[in-house]
C-alpha positions in Angstrom: -153.6 -62.2 -1.7 -153.6 -64.9 -4.3 -150.4 -66.2 -5.7 -151.8 -66.5 -8.9 -153.5 -62.7 -9.0 -151.0 -60.9 -11.7 -148.6 -58.1 -10.6 -149.5 -54.8 -10.6 -147.0 -51.9 -9.6 -147.4 -48.0 -10.1 -145.0 -45.2 -10.3 -146.4 -41.5 -8.9 -144.5 -38.6 -9.2 -145.6 -35.2 -8.3 -145.5 -33.1 -11.3 -144.5 -30.5 -9.4 -141.0 -30.5 -10.7 -138.6 -32.5 -13.3 -137.7 -36.2 -12.7 -134.1 -37.3 -11.8 -132.5 -39.9 -11.5 -133.7 -40.8 -7.9 -137.5 -41.0 -10.2 -135.6 -43.3 -12.7 -134.9 -45.9 -10.3 -138.4 -45.9 -8.5 -139.5 -46.5 -11.8 -137.5 -49.0 -13.2 -137.7 -50.8 -9.8 -141.4 -51.3 -10.5 -141.9 -52.2 -13.4 -139.0 -54.6 -14.0 -141.5 -56.3 -10.6 -143.8 -56.3 -12.9 -142.1 -57.6 -15.9 -141.3 -60.5 -13.5 -144.3 -62.3 -14.1 -146.4 -63.0 -16.9 -149.9 -61.3 -17.0 -147.9 -58.3 -14.8 -148.8 -54.6 -14.9 -146.7 -51.3 -14.5 -149.2 -48.1 -14.4 -148.2 -43.9 -14.0 -150.2 -41.9 -11.7 -149.9 -38.4 -11.1 -149.7 -37.3 -7.3 -151.3 -34.3 -8.1 -153.7 -33.8 -5.1 -150.9 -30.7 -3.9 -152.5 -27.8 -6.6 -151.1 -25.0 -5.8 -147.5 -26.6 -6.3 -148.5 -28.0 -10.0 -147.7 -27.1 -13.2 -149.6 -28.6 -16.5 -146.3 -28.8 -18.2 -144.9 -31.5 -16.0 -147.4 -34.1 -16.6 -146.2 -34.4 -20.2 -142.4 -33.7 -19.2 -142.8 -36.5 -17.3 -144.8 -39.0 -19.4 -142.0 -38.5 -22.6 -139.2 -38.3 -19.6 -140.5 -42.1 -18.9 -140.7 -42.6 -22.5 -137.5 -42.1 -23.3 -135.8 -44.1 -20.4 -137.4 -47.0 -21.9 -140.0 -47.3 -19.0 -143.9 -47.1 -20.6 -146.8 -47.4 -18.6 -149.2 -49.8 -19.5 -152.7 -47.9 -18.4 -154.2 -44.7 -19.1 -152.4 -42.7 -16.7 -154.8 -41.5 -12.9 -155.0 -38.4 -11.9 -155.0 -37.7 -8.3 -157.5 -34.3 -8.4 -160.0 -37.1 -10.4 -160.4 -38.9 -7.4 -162.1 -36.2 -5.2 -165.1 -38.4 -4.5 -163.8 -41.2 -3.2 -161.3 -40.0 -1.0 -164.2 -37.9 0.8 -165.9 -41.1 0.7 -163.4 -42.6 3.2 -163.0 -40.1 5.0 -166.9 -39.2 5.6 -166.5 -43.6 6.8 -163.7 -42.7 9.3 -165.7 -40.4 10.9 -168.7 -42.5 11.0 -166.2 -44.5 13.0 -164.8 -41.8 15.3 -161.2 -42.7 13.8 -160.7 -38.8 13.1 -161.3 -35.5 14.6 -160.9 -32.1 13.6 -158.0 -30.2 14.0 -157.9 -26.1 14.0 -153.7 -25.9 15.1 -151.8 -23.8 12.5 -148.4 -24.8 12.1 -146.9 -21.6 14.3 -149.2 -23.3 17.5 -147.8 -26.7 17.3 -144.4 -25.5 16.8 -144.8 -23.6 20.0 -146.4 -26.1 22.1 -143.8 -28.4 20.8 -141.7 -25.9 22.1 -142.9 -25.6 25.4 -143.0 -29.3 26.4 -140.4 -31.1 28.6 -140.8 -34.3 26.3 -142.0 -33.4 22.7 -143.2 -36.5 21.2 -141.2 -37.5 18.3 -140.8 -40.1 15.5 -138.7 -41.5 12.4 -140.1 -38.4 10.1 -139.3 -35.5 13.4 -141.9 -33.8 16.3 -145.1 -35.7 16.0 -148.0 -33.8 16.6 -148.9 -33.1 20.6 -152.5 -34.0 20.1 -154.5 -30.5 20.9 -156.9 -30.7 19.1 -157.6 -34.4 19.9 -159.2 -33.6 24.1 -161.5 -31.0 22.3 -164.9 -31.8 23.4 -167.4 -32.6 21.1 -169.3 -29.0 21.4 -166.3 -27.6 21.1 -165.6 -29.7 17.2 -168.6 -28.3 16.5 -168.8 -24.9 17.5 -165.7 -24.5 15.4 -166.6 -26.0 12.6 -169.9 -24.1 13.0 -168.0 -21.2 13.3 -166.3 -21.7 9.9 -162.6 -22.2 11.5 -160.3 -23.6 9.3 -159.3 -27.3 9.7 -157.8 -30.5 8.7 -159.0 -34.2 9.5 -156.8 -36.2 12.0 -156.4 -40.2 12.4 -156.5 -41.2 16.2 -154.1 -43.2 16.1 -155.1 -44.6 19.7 -159.0 -45.1 18.7 -157.4 -46.2 15.4 -155.1 -49.1 16.9 -157.8 -50.0 19.4 -160.6 -50.8 16.5 -157.9 -52.5 14.0 -155.6 -54.9 16.3 -152.2 -55.9 15.6 -151.1 -55.3 12.4 -148.2 -56.8 9.7 -147.5 -55.5 6.4 -145.0 -57.8 4.2 -142.1 -56.3 2.5 -139.7 -58.0 0.1 -136.6 -56.7 1.1 -137.3 -56.1 5.4 -139.8 -59.2 5.8 -142.9 -59.0 8.1 -143.3 -56.2 9.5 -145.4 -55.3 13.1 -147.6 -51.9 12.7 -146.9 -49.7 15.0 -149.9 -47.2 14.9 -148.3 -44.3 17.1 -145.1 -44.3 14.5 -146.1 -40.8 13.1 -148.5 -39.9 15.4 -152.0 -38.5 14.2 -151.3 -37.5 10.6 -153.3 -35.4 8.3 -156.3 -37.0 6.2 -157.6 -34.3 5.0 -155.6 -30.8 4.9 -157.4 -27.4 5.2 -156.6 -26.4 2.1 -157.1 -29.0 -0.5 -159.5 -32.0 0.9 -157.5 -34.8 1.1 -153.8 -35.5 2.3 -150.8 -38.1 1.1 -151.4 -41.0 3.6 -155.3 -41.3 3.2 -155.2 -40.4 -1.4 -152.7 -43.1 -1.8 -154.3 -46.0 0.8 -157.6 -45.6 -1.2 -155.9 -45.5 -5.2 -153.9 -48.4 -4.1 -157.3 -49.8 -3.5 -158.8 -48.7 -6.6 -155.7 -49.5 -9.5 -156.1 -53.0 -7.8 -152.0 -52.6 -7.1 -150.6 -56.0 -5.4 -146.8 -54.8 -5.2 -146.1 -51.2 -3.7 -142.8 -50.1 -4.1 -141.4 -46.9 -3.2 -138.0 -45.7 -1.4 -137.2 -47.0 1.3 -137.5 -43.1 3.3 -141.4 -44.2 3.2 -141.1 -47.0 5.3 -142.4 -45.3 8.3 -145.7 -44.1 6.3 -146.5 -47.4 5.9 -147.5 -48.4 9.1 -150.1 -45.7 8.9 -150.9 -46.9 5.4 -151.4 -50.9 6.4 -153.7 -49.2 9.4 -155.9 -47.5 6.8 -156.5 -50.0 4.5 -157.6 -52.6 8.0 -160.1 -49.3 8.9 -161.3 -49.3 5.2 -161.6 -52.7 4.6 -158.9 -52.6 1.8 -157.0 -55.1 0.0 -153.2 -55.4 1.7 -150.6 -55.3 -0.8 -147.0 -56.9 -0.6 -144.1 -53.7 -0.5 -140.8 -53.4 -1.4 -138.9 -50.4 0.1 -135.9 -50.2 -2.0 -132.5 -48.2 -1.3 -132.4 -44.6 -2.5 -130.3 -43.0 -5.2 -127.9 -41.2 -3.1 -125.7 -37.6 -4.2 -122.0 -37.8 -3.6 -122.9 -36.3 -0.6 -124.9 -39.4 0.5 -128.8 -37.5 0.6 -131.0 -38.3 -1.1 -131.6 -36.6 -4.6 -134.5 -33.4 -4.7 -135.5 -32.0 -7.5 -133.3 -28.9 -6.8 -130.9 -31.0 -7.8 -132.0 -30.1 -11.6 -128.3 -31.1 -12.7 -129.3 -34.4 -12.6 -132.8 -34.5 -13.9 -133.7 -36.9 -16.8 -134.4 -33.8 -18.8 -130.9 -32.3 -18.3 -129.2 -35.9 -18.3 -130.5 -35.9 -22.2 -130.0 -32.4 -23.0 -126.2 -32.7 -22.1 -126.3 -35.8 -24.8 -126.6 -39.0 -23.3 -128.5 -41.9 -24.4 -131.4 -43.3 -22.3 -129.1 -46.9 -22.0 -126.5 -44.6 -20.6 -128.5 -43.0 -18.4 -129.9 -46.0 -17.1 -126.8 -47.3 -16.7 -126.0 -44.7 -14.1 -128.7 -46.9 -11.8 -127.7 -49.3 -9.2 -128.1 -52.7 -10.2 -131.2 -54.9 -9.3 -129.8 -56.3 -5.7 -129.2 -52.2 -4.9 -132.4 -51.7 -5.9 -133.7 -53.9 -3.4 -131.1 -53.6 -1.0 -129.8 -56.8 -1.3 -126.3 -58.6 -1.3 
């Protein structure tokens, strides 16, 4: 990436619940990084591909919360539900390169197989898919698809690793990190029900929006190994990353949407001002994990 290219960051919430302090932290980190350089742009993206869980009212609530917090965005918000053709095109490209395969397993079948394995594969996010459908022949796959069996599409991490070769990504907090293509196993790139999945959609959209710096919580650091791999396989630009620390509750746990008492709307309704809410967020050095 050209050092003279203006910084472009994005905040990408899912409209499946209210924003909480963890979201406010993520939005401010992205906004502050964009504003650290003249011409920087801070974008808003709605990651709304999980349509069964999306609620229409949360689009406006998220925008209202960000405006109230003093975190306005610079361009029209992007909704992933408008980007289906782009995701399908990327999946088609990966299919043409034989880097993905259809998976007909149900969650119960996967759990059962893992339970019967002497040494079930594990990654930083838990059990890893054991590769059951990776071993199906082309004829078996075609027969199942022709029979109308529901299927997801998984990345063949072994084939992808061979195709891409050694890769790294740069993080402003952790430095240069070598990509481990097998870290999360053969992840789902297209779900049975919605035709795409997080890993594929986020990579395609970051390139579409010309994002130069991806900022997000450190809990997503393992996913970046997959994303850097997909960027290479699809010929997409490589952004710089910043995996910042998380906003934790009183028990040291990451905030979730069930923490409604810490939602921005609840804090606002309690009488707090935007300044008081922002003051509850960690300082700049804590956000990025500095000393």
